[in-house]
Every structure is written in C-alpha cells, then in structure tokens.
C-alpha positions in Angstrom: 82.5 21.2 -68.8 85.7 21.6 -67.3 88.6 22.0 -69.2 92.3 22.1 -67.9 94.5 23.5 -70.9 98.2 23.9 -70.4 100.4 25.8 -73.0 104.1 27.4 -72.8 106.2 24.3 -73.1 109.2 24.0 -76.3 112.6 23.3 -76.3 115.0 25.2 -74.2 119.1 25.3 -73.9 120.8 23.8 -70.6 120.5 26.9 -68.3 117.6 28.3 -69.9 114.2 29.2 -68.7 110.0 28.4 -70.0 106.6 29.7 -68.5 104.1 26.8 -68.5 100.6 28.2 -67.9 97.6 26.4 -67.5 93.9 27.9 -67.7 91.4 26.3 -65.9 87.8 27.0 -67.3 84.0 25.8 -66.5 84.0 25.6 -62.6 82.8 27.2 -59.9 86.0 27.3 -57.9 89.2 26.3 -57.8 91.1 24.5 -55.0 94.9 23.2 -55.1 96.6 23.6 -58.8 99.8 21.5 -59.5 102.3 20.4 -62.1 103.0 16.9 -62.9 106.0 15.5 -65.1 106.3 12.2 -66.3 109.7 11.4 -68.7 109.5 8.1 -71.2 109.7 5.1 -69.2 109.5 6.9 -66.2 106.1 7.5 -63.6 104.6 10.3 -63.1 106.2 13.1 -60.4 104.5 16.2 -58.6 106.7 18.9 -59.3 104.7 21.5 -57.6 101.7 22.4 -55.4 99.8 25.7 -55.1 97.0 25.6 -52.5 93.5 27.9 -52.6 95.6 30.1 -49.8 98.9 30.8 -51.4 100.8 28.0 -49.9 103.6 26.4 -52.2 105.5 22.7 -52.2 107.8 21.8 -54.5 109.5 18.7 -55.2 113.7 18.4 -54.4 114.7 18.2 -57.7 113.3 21.6 -58.6 113.5 23.8 -55.3 115.3 26.9 -55.7 114.9 26.8 -60.0 110.7 26.6 -60.3 108.5 28.9 -59.2 104.5 28.3 -59.2 102.1 31.1 -58.7 98.5 31.4 -59.6 96.0 34.2 -60.6 93.1 33.9 -59.2 91.3 36.3 -61.8 92.5 34.4 -64.8 91.7 30.8 -63.3 95.2 30.4 -64.5 98.4 28.6 -62.9 101.7 29.1 -63.9 105.5 27.0 -63.9 108.0 29.4 -64.3 111.1 27.3 -65.0 114.9 28.6 -64.6 118.2 27.0 -64.9 116.7 24.2 -66.5 118.5 20.8 -67.3 118.3 18.1 -69.4 116.6 15.9 -66.8 113.6 18.6 -66.8 113.0 17.2 -69.8 109.4 15.8 -69.7 105.8 15.5 -70.7 104.3 18.3 -67.7 100.8 17.8 -66.9 98.7 20.6 -65.3 96.2 19.3 -62.4 93.3 21.3 -60.7 91.3 20.3 -57.9 87.8 21.8 -59.0 84.5 22.6 -57.7 81.4 22.3 -60.8 78.1 22.5 -59.5 77.7 20.7 -56.8 80.8 17.7 -57.3 84.4 18.7 -56.2 86.9 16.6 -58.6 90.5 16.6 -60.6 90.7 17.3 -63.7 93.9 16.7 -65.7 95.2 18.5 -68.6 96.3 17.3 -71.9 100.2 17.9 -71.3 102.3 19.9 -72.4 106.2 18.9 -74.1 109.2 20.2 -72.8 112.8 19.8 -74.0 116.3 20.9 -72.5 118.6 20.2 -75.0 121.6 21.7 -76.8 
C-alpha cells in the first residue's frame, strides 16, 4: 500500500520560513512529485513540481521564495518556503506519481496546515 505523509507545517510570522517534507512509501518507483495548496474558499492550486530527473517548475506567486527538492534515497520531497506572506496560508498537499507493482497512479497526502500570521 502506498502512503504519502506530509510534515513540517505550522504557524510562522510574515517573512519567516518553513520547510515541508513529504515521504512516499510502499511504491516501486516515484516519478513526478508535486506540492499543491488550498486556502479556504479557494480552489486547490499547484505550487511546485519536481520531475524524476530533477527539473522544477513553480507557480508565479512563489517563484524566488519557494524551492522544491527531493532525496531519492529517502523517497522524500521537500518544499523550502522563505519570505512567507499571509497569502501563503493554506492547507498544503503533496502528490506523488507512483509505480506500485504494475500500476502507475497519483497518490495524495492528507494535507498539512501552514499559517502565516503576526
């Protein structure tokens, strides 16, 4: 069974930093790994992507402030968030494209809260 588990969220003041982690277990191979976020009354939006080869893409709203990275040996993806703003407040989700046995599909984490407030 594939599991995707996020950690590292919390409350931070504007201008502060947080690092989110997402561990994937139970799969044979993980392809793209992505971070999404959803604020109250908003649609879920893509924040950052990292491919299996290490290529990255970011939403315009986080470029220059957020960095996505992955540790292949630990089956983990990170989201380093710097210079956080109140509008970054949201529930952050990790999504992983995972090969399990012979089936490849997307798996989501349960989400983790990030609150930016003074």
